[in-house]
C-alpha positions as a printed NumPy array, in Angstrom:
array([[  0.   ,   0.   ,   0.   ],
       [  1.426,   3.367,  -0.974],
       [  1.276,   6.55 ,   1.067],
       [ -1.341,   9.143,   0.123],
       [ -0.199,  11.805,  -2.309],
       [ -0.905,  15.45 ,  -1.649],
       [ -2.128,  17.719,  -4.395],
       [  0.568,  18.249,  -7.002],
       [  1.898,  21.76 ,  -7.638],
       [  3.042,  22.931, -11.036],
       [  6.309,  21.456, -12.236],
       [  9.15 ,  23.232, -10.449],
       [ 11.378,  25.556, -12.427],
       [ 11.306,  27.913, -15.371],
       [ 11.955,  26.964, -19.016],
       [  9.792,  23.856, -18.671],
       [ 10.425,  22.705, -22.247],
       [ 14.13 ,  22.476, -21.405],
       [ 13.655,  21.221, -17.848],
       [ 11.327,  18.403, -18.969],
       [ 12.131,  17.711, -22.64 ],
       [ 10.863,  14.746, -24.594],
       [ 13.516,  12.557, -26.181],
       [ 13.276,  11.439, -29.787],
       [ 13.185,   7.753, -30.667],
       [ 16.802,   7.962, -31.877],
       [ 17.918,   9.552, -28.601],
       [ 16.032,   6.937, -26.579],
       [ 17.766,   4.193, -28.55 ],
       [ 21.168,   5.654, -27.644],
       [ 20.211,   5.718, -23.968],
       [ 18.931,   2.125, -24.186],
       [ 22.373,   0.961, -25.306],
       [ 23.671,   1.962, -21.852],
       [ 20.867,   0.424, -19.783],
       [ 18.129,  -2.172, -19.798],
       [ 14.445,  -2.147, -20.654],
       [ 12.149,  -3.527, -17.995],
       [  8.481,  -3.725, -17.061],
       [  7.213,  -1.721, -14.055],
       [  3.933,  -1.919, -12.164],
       [  1.745,   0.629, -10.391],
       [  3.082,   1.637,  -6.959],
       [  6.553,   0.143,  -7.481],
       [  9.279,   2.269,  -5.889],
       [ 12.114,   2.708,  -8.373],
       [ 14.333,   4.935,  -6.238],
       [ 13.839,   6.058,  -2.636],
       [ 14.606,   9.492,  -1.206],
       [ 17.734,   9.454,   0.925],
       [ 19.425,   6.64 ,  -0.993],
       [ 22.836,   7.035,  -2.588],
       [ 23.483,   6.892,  -6.351],
       [ 19.899,   6.889,  -7.589],
       [ 19.09 ,   5.141, -10.856],
       [ 18.236,   7.045, -14.018],
       [ 15.071,   6.195, -15.944],
       [ 13.614,   6.994, -19.346],
       [  9.885,   6.289, -19.609],
       [  8.905,   4.427, -22.772],
       [  5.398,   3.578, -21.558],
       [  3.384,   4.65 , -18.509],
       [  4.329,   7.33 , -15.924],
       [  6.645,   7.836, -12.939],
       [  5.673,  10.019,  -9.985],
       [  8.421,  12.049,  -8.314],
       [  7.326,  12.66 ,  -4.718],
       [  8.798,  14.098,  -1.534],
       [  8.072,  12.022,   1.59 ],
       [  7.086,  14.31 ,   4.459],
       [  5.178,  13.628,   7.69 ],
       [  3.822,  10.297,   6.482],
       [  2.523,  11.796,   3.26 ],
       [  4.01 ,  12.012,  -0.208],
       [  3.936,  15.484,  -1.716],
       [  3.885,  15.156,  -5.499],
       [  6.529,  17.259,  -7.23 ],
       [  6.075,  16.186, -10.856],
       [  5.027,  13.322, -13.122],
       [  7.468,  11.937, -15.689],
       [  5.647,  10.842, -18.828],
       [  6.429,   8.889, -21.979],
       [  9.709,   9.884, -23.672],
       [ 10.751,  11.92 , -20.614],
       [ 13.481,  11.091, -18.104],
       [ 14.089,  11.325, -14.371],
       [ 16.904,  12.909, -12.401],
       [ 18.489,  16.194, -11.359],
       [ 22.011,  17.172, -10.304],
       [ 22.19 ,  14.394,  -7.678],
       [ 22.683,  12.084, -10.68 ],
       [ 26.003,  13.812, -11.366],
       [ 27.216,  14.246,  -7.787],
       [ 26.157,  10.815,  -6.544],
       [ 24.614,  12.377,  -3.452],
       [ 21.492,  11.084,  -1.761],
       [ 18.29 ,  11.385,  -3.762],
       [ 15.95 ,  14.186,  -2.685],
       [ 12.8  ,  12.591,  -4.11 ],
       [ 11.221,   9.151,  -4.279],
       [ 10.421,   7.799,  -7.744],
       [  7.309,   5.629,  -7.844],
       [  5.429,   4.121, -10.769],
       [  2.086,   5.728, -11.551],
       [  0.643,   4.163, -14.674],
       [  2.259,   0.756, -15.34 ],
       [  4.47 ,   0.38 , -18.383],
       [  8.12 ,   0.089, -19.367],
       [ 11.241,   2.072, -18.534],
       [ 14.88 ,   2.091, -19.546],
       [ 16.936,   1.753, -16.359],
       [ 20.49 ,   3.148, -16.412],
       [ 23.119,   2.882, -13.657],
       [ 24.724,   6.193, -12.666],
       [ 28.201,   5.214, -13.911],
       [ 26.768,   4.295, -17.3  ],
       [ 24.863,   7.591, -17.407],
       [ 28.071,   9.529, -16.726],
       [ 29.81 ,   7.615, -19.511],
       [ 26.966,   8.502, -21.873],
       [ 27.068,  12.181, -20.884],
       [ 30.827,  12.314, -21.436],
       [ 30.653,  10.789, -24.916],
       [ 27.336,  11.952, -26.419],
       [ 27.397,  15.741, -26.832],
       [ 23.734,  16.054, -27.811],
       [ 22.39 ,  14.049, -24.888],
       [ 24.89 ,  15.679, -22.539],
       [ 23.498,  19.113, -23.337],
       [ 19.911,  17.926, -22.877],
       [ 20.507,  16.071, -19.605],
       [ 22.817,  18.56 , -17.871],
       [ 20.638,  21.544, -18.753],
       [ 17.535,  19.713, -17.495],
       [ 19.288,  18.641, -14.275],
       [ 20.35 ,  22.23 , -13.522],
       [ 16.909,  23.675, -14.208],
       [ 15.209,  21.006, -12.108],
       [ 17.522,  21.647,  -9.151],
       [ 16.797,  25.377,  -9.489],
       [ 13.08 ,  24.571,  -9.366],
       [ 13.491,  22.401,  -6.271],
       [ 15.397,  25.208,  -4.56 ],
       [ 12.771,  27.798,  -5.482],
       [  9.975,  25.557,  -4.211],
       [ 11.771,  24.434,  -1.042],
       [ 11.475,  20.763,  -2.087],
       [ 14.385,  19.591,   0.039],
       [ 15.031,  17.105,   2.809],
       [ 15.976,  19.663,   5.443],
       [ 14.171,  22.341,   7.455],
       [ 16.069,  25.256,   8.98 ],
       [ 14.422,  26.787,  12.061],
       [ 15.981,  30.1  ,  13.044],
       [ 15.789,  33.851,  13.152],
       [ 17.019,  36.093,  10.37 ],
       [ 18.551,  38.21 ,  13.132],
       [ 20.904,  35.347,  14.072],
       [ 24.365,  35.26 ,  12.479],
       [ 24.469,  31.451,  12.75 ],
       [ 21.112,  31.159,  10.983],
       [ 22.463,  33.301,   8.159],
       [ 25.646,  31.196,   8.057],
       [ 23.69 ,  27.961,   7.635],
       [ 21.39 ,  29.524,   5.032],
       [ 24.434,  30.674,   3.056],
       [ 26.059,  27.241,   3.321],
       [ 22.942,  25.461,   2.016],
       [ 22.339,  28.067,  -0.705],
       [ 25.913,  28.095,  -1.995],
       [ 25.917,  24.295,  -2.074],
       [ 22.655,  24.456,  -4.076],
       [ 20.784,  22.287,  -1.563],
       [ 17.   ,  22.865,  -1.345],
       [ 15.637,  23.59 ,   2.114],
       [ 12.617,  25.005,   3.924],
       [ 12.999,  27.904,   6.334],
       [ 10.871,  28.681,   9.386],
       [ 11.301,  31.987,  11.213],
       [  9.981,  31.934,  14.805],
       [  9.466,  35.691,  14.592],
       [  6.831,  35.34 ,  11.866],
       [  5.594,  31.723,  11.638],
       [  2.363,  31.028,  13.599],
       [  2.975,  27.265,  13.899],
       [  6.212,  27.496,  15.865],
       [  4.997,  25.825,  19.05 ],
       [  3.836,  22.668,  17.243],
       [  7.306,  22.278,  15.751],
       [  9.005,  22.864,  19.111],
       [  6.821,  20.234,  20.779],
       [  7.195,  17.666,  18.009],
       [ 10.998,  17.751,  17.791],
       [ 11.568,  18.578,  21.463],
       [ 13.775,  21.635,  21.302],
       [ 13.331,  25.121,  22.709],
       [ 13.496,  28.553,  21.18 ],
       [ 16.865,  29.07 ,  22.909],
       [ 18.365,  26.241,  20.814],
       [ 17.986,  28.046,  17.504],
       [ 19.186,  27.824,  14.861],
       [ 18.055,  24.222,  14.567],
       [ 18.39 ,  22.044,  11.477],
       [ 15.921,  19.171,  11.039],
       [ 17.454,  16.651,   8.651],
       [ 15.137,  14.233,   6.811],
       [ 12.504,  14.616,   9.492],
       [ 14.533,  12.654,  12.063],
       [ 17.892,  14.187,  13.051],
       [ 17.732,  17.441,  15.014],
       [ 20.951,  19.505,  14.996],
       [ 21.235,  22.472,  17.358],
       [ 23.355,  25.275,  15.899],
       [ 25.381,  22.848,  13.77 ],
       [ 28.715,  23.646,  12.182],
       [ 28.935,  23.567,   8.395],
       [ 30.693,  20.232,   8.606],
       [ 27.884,  18.788,  10.762],
       [ 25.357,  19.985,   8.181],
       [ 27.361,  18.359,   5.384],
       [ 27.618,  15.092,   7.337],
       [ 23.899,  15.025,   8.143],
       [ 22.928,  15.583,   4.522],
       [ 25.511,  13.103,   3.247],
       [ 27.367,  15.521,   0.995],
       [ 30.506,  13.339,   1.063],
       [ 29.047,   9.869,   1.627],
       [ 29.681,   8.653,  -1.919],
       [ 33.362,   9.684,  -1.926],
       [ 36.124,   7.222,  -1.064],
       [ 38.676,   9.447,   0.656],
       [ 41.304,   6.728,   0.985],
       [ 41.432,   6.069,  -2.77 ],
       [ 44.619,   7.304,  -4.448],
       [ 43.894,  10.119,  -6.916],
       [ 45.723,  11.35 ,  -9.949],
       [ 45.07 ,  14.932,  -8.832],
       [ 43.919,  16.491,  -5.552],
       [ 43.015,  20.192,  -5.665],
       [ 42.932,  22.271,  -2.478],
       [ 40.046,  24.724,  -2.753],
       [ 37.007,  24.88 ,  -5.034],
       [ 37.255,  28.499,  -6.058],
       [ 37.032,  29.415,  -9.767],
       [ 40.641,  28.364, -10.442],
       [ 40.249,  25.14 ,  -8.456],
       [ 37.058,  24.217, -10.29 ],
       [ 38.709,  25.085, -13.61 ],
       [ 41.592,  22.744, -12.808],
       [ 39.064,  20.04 , -11.871],
       [ 37.255,  20.417, -15.192],
       [ 40.469,  20.334, -17.231],
       [ 41.882,  17.354, -15.356],
       [ 38.713,  15.259, -15.244],
       [ 37.906,  15.976, -18.903],
       [ 41.293,  14.452, -19.785],
       [ 40.396,  11.265, -17.938],
       [ 42.257,  11.958, -14.69 ],
       [ 40.85 ,  10.881, -11.328],
       [ 40.291,  14.248,  -9.607],
       [ 39.296,  15.12 ,  -6.039],
       [ 38.711,  18.686,  -4.804],
       [ 38.902,  19.568,  -1.094],
       [ 36.727,  22.542,  -0.124],
       [ 36.573,  23.895,   3.424],
       [ 33.247,  25.664,   2.97 ],
       [ 31.317,  25.985,  -0.291],
       [ 32.293,  25.845,  -3.985],
       [ 33.022,  29.143,  -5.668],
       [ 35.174,  30.91 ,  -3.107],
       [ 34.736,  34.656,  -2.938],
       [ 33.405,  34.734,  -6.496],
       [ 30.483,  32.523,  -5.443],
       [ 29.188,  35.232,  -3.11 ],
       [ 29.3  ,  38.013,  -5.724],
       [ 25.916,  39.323,  -6.774],
       [ 27.169,  40.133, -10.282],
       [ 30.446,  39.486, -12.104],
       [ 30.824,  41.76 , -15.12 ],
       [ 34.405,  41.036, -16.221],
       [ 34.386,  37.232, -16.517],
       [ 35.418,  35.984, -19.95 ],
       [ 32.531,  34.661, -22.052],
       [ 29.699,  36.468, -20.222],
       [ 29.397,  39.919, -21.843],
       [ 26.182,  40.742, -19.956],
       [ 27.588,  39.494, -16.652],
       [ 26.654,  36.527, -14.464],
       [ 25.952,  36.069, -10.765],
       [ 28.619,  34.384,  -8.698],
       [ 26.172,  31.684,  -7.604],
       [ 25.218,  30.837, -11.186],
       [ 28.833,  30.795, -12.35 ],
       [ 29.773,  28.518,  -9.472],
       [ 26.849,  26.175, -10.102],
       [ 27.79 ,  25.818, -13.765],
       [ 31.47 ,  25.182, -13.022],
       [ 30.654,  22.76 , -10.189],
       [ 28.246,  20.795, -12.373],
       [ 30.717,  20.785, -15.262],
       [ 33.419,  19.301, -13.036],
       [ 31.03 ,  16.601, -11.782],
       [ 29.893,  15.868, -15.314],
       [ 33.435,  14.737, -16.138],
       [ 33.679,  12.67 , -12.96 ],
       [ 35.531,  15.005, -10.581],
       [ 34.501,  14.649,  -6.923],
       [ 34.309,  17.461,  -4.376],
       [ 34.628,  17.02 ,  -0.61 ],
       [ 32.58 ,  19.733,   1.095],
       [ 33.368,  21.298,   4.507],
       [ 36.637,  19.385,   4.777],
       [ 39.857,  21.243,   5.616],
       [ 43.285,  20.18 ,   4.389],
       [ 45.52 ,  20.611,   7.443],
       [ 48.836,  19.052,   6.423],
       [ 50.686,  18.052,   3.277],
       [ 53.295,  15.286,   3.315],
       [ 55.453,  15.107,   0.194],
       [ 58.435,  13.199,   1.57 ],
       [ 57.49 ,  10.311,  -0.671],
       [ 55.132,   9.514,  -3.532],
       [ 52.213,   9.266,  -3.448],
       [ 51.879,  12.568,  -1.608],
       [ 49.337,  12.585,   1.234],
       [ 46.991,  15.314,   2.439],
       [ 45.663,  15.188,   5.988],
       [ 41.969,  16.146,   6.05 ],
       [ 40.924,  17.465,   9.489],
       [ 40.917,  14.39 ,  11.727],
       [ 39.905,  12.037,   8.935],
       [ 41.94 ,   9.732,   6.699],
       [ 44.93 ,  10.841,   4.695],
       [ 44.155,  11.373,   1.029],
       [ 46.885,  10.008,  -1.299],
       [ 47.588,  11.781,  -4.576],
       [ 50.092,  11.654,  -7.422],
       [ 49.739,  15.42 ,  -7.956],
       [ 48.565,  18.244,  -5.678],
       [ 47.291,  21.581,  -6.958],
       [ 47.072,  24.569,  -4.619],
       [ 45.732,  27.667,  -6.427],
       [ 47.362,  30.787,  -4.971],
       [ 45.06 ,  33.791,  -5.147],
       [ 47.774,  36.458,  -4.941],
       [ 49.827,  35.01 ,  -7.803],
       [ 49.781,  36.633, -11.255],
       [ 46.932,  35.597, -13.537],
       [ 49.143,  33.367, -15.677],
       [ 50.273,  31.456, -12.614],
       [ 46.691,  30.997, -11.453],
       [ 45.908,  29.144, -14.656],
       [ 48.91 ,  26.865, -14.352],
       [ 48.767,  23.505, -12.623],
       [ 50.825,  24.309,  -9.565],
       [ 52.225,  22.053,  -6.882],
       [ 53.155,  24.757,  -4.419],
       [ 53.961,  23.989,  -0.788],
       [ 54.535,  27.677,  -0.103],
       [ 50.835,  27.849,   0.804],
       [ 51.561,  25.511,   3.713],
       [ 54.442,  27.494,   5.167],
       [ 53.47 ,  26.615,   8.714],
       [ 54.074,  22.914,   8.056],
       [ 57.417,  21.472,   9.102],
       [ 57.525,  19.749,   5.696],
       [ 57.159,  22.964,   3.696],
       [ 60.85 ,  23.257,   2.792],
       [ 61.012,  19.658,   1.609],
       [ 57.848,  20.052,  -0.466],
       [ 59.144,  23.265,  -2.003],
       [ 62.321,  21.535,  -3.14 ],
       [ 60.278,  18.654,  -4.602],
       [ 58.04 ,  21.1  ,  -6.467],
       [ 61.012,  22.827,  -8.128],
       [ 62.455,  19.622,  -9.579]])
């Protein structure tokens, strides 16, 4: 028996023809070569919210309902119909699914594993443009509609509330916000989750975990930002910092087939990500917001297979032997054949270079050794 479904709103997002395009028969055939065709029945759950590496589906017959589980009810977000496909940017990042996919009208679907979808996106330019554009627009719609798996309870007069809002926004994670100064249903929420007004800001994660004034790292851990990333795996390239130059290096490296990991202590985009408008960035004559530029670069890096660790700080670099190792907070050491540390105060030409520069870690006792290794 399936949970009741609340009334469905309009499909989230602007540019609906691009956010929910219909594939041609030729395009569907190319997708089918990377997956399998199977029969599905009414009420069957194809992918559950909160699960890692959700599957990708193209509907060839019937419908799929995308719903958000909340308080024992399923709030319908959209219906995927014949020749349409499921998914949003979680398909690229491998993070936990925000929505549950459940069969409406019975029929047939093409089921594609995430790794096979990434391979298709990296080799089929036409489908890559269709899928990535749709994923970005759908995530934007989920953000605008607050269709996330987290509720932030706090006052806009609190600096910590604003910090958490910025962290979620700059990581493009949808969330709902409740302000005790203006929301009439505050007491019900306090009683249900057993916290007081003095605890705010409070983050309610997936309707179960209650975090009182969490750090950014605690938020990232609760939402599983890094769950799909194997930190102990040796990488071809590790990049310290996901600012514009770090993301650019990730795109260039991953697009050449290198295994790339980016370590970011806060949110992708660096200072540029917080800019309301960037007018002098090459290729955008009318300007672009820092958040939009960051989202595009972040998605582009993930499209080519680069992974980004969020809210993780690189504290020590050991280059006495190869592979080099980077200590991440109190977690495991990350091994790498090459380390890139973009230096913001270097000349522009140096920023674009792939630099292994231990000068940025001058406080480490190994800095001198690393510097000599870098100059060889």
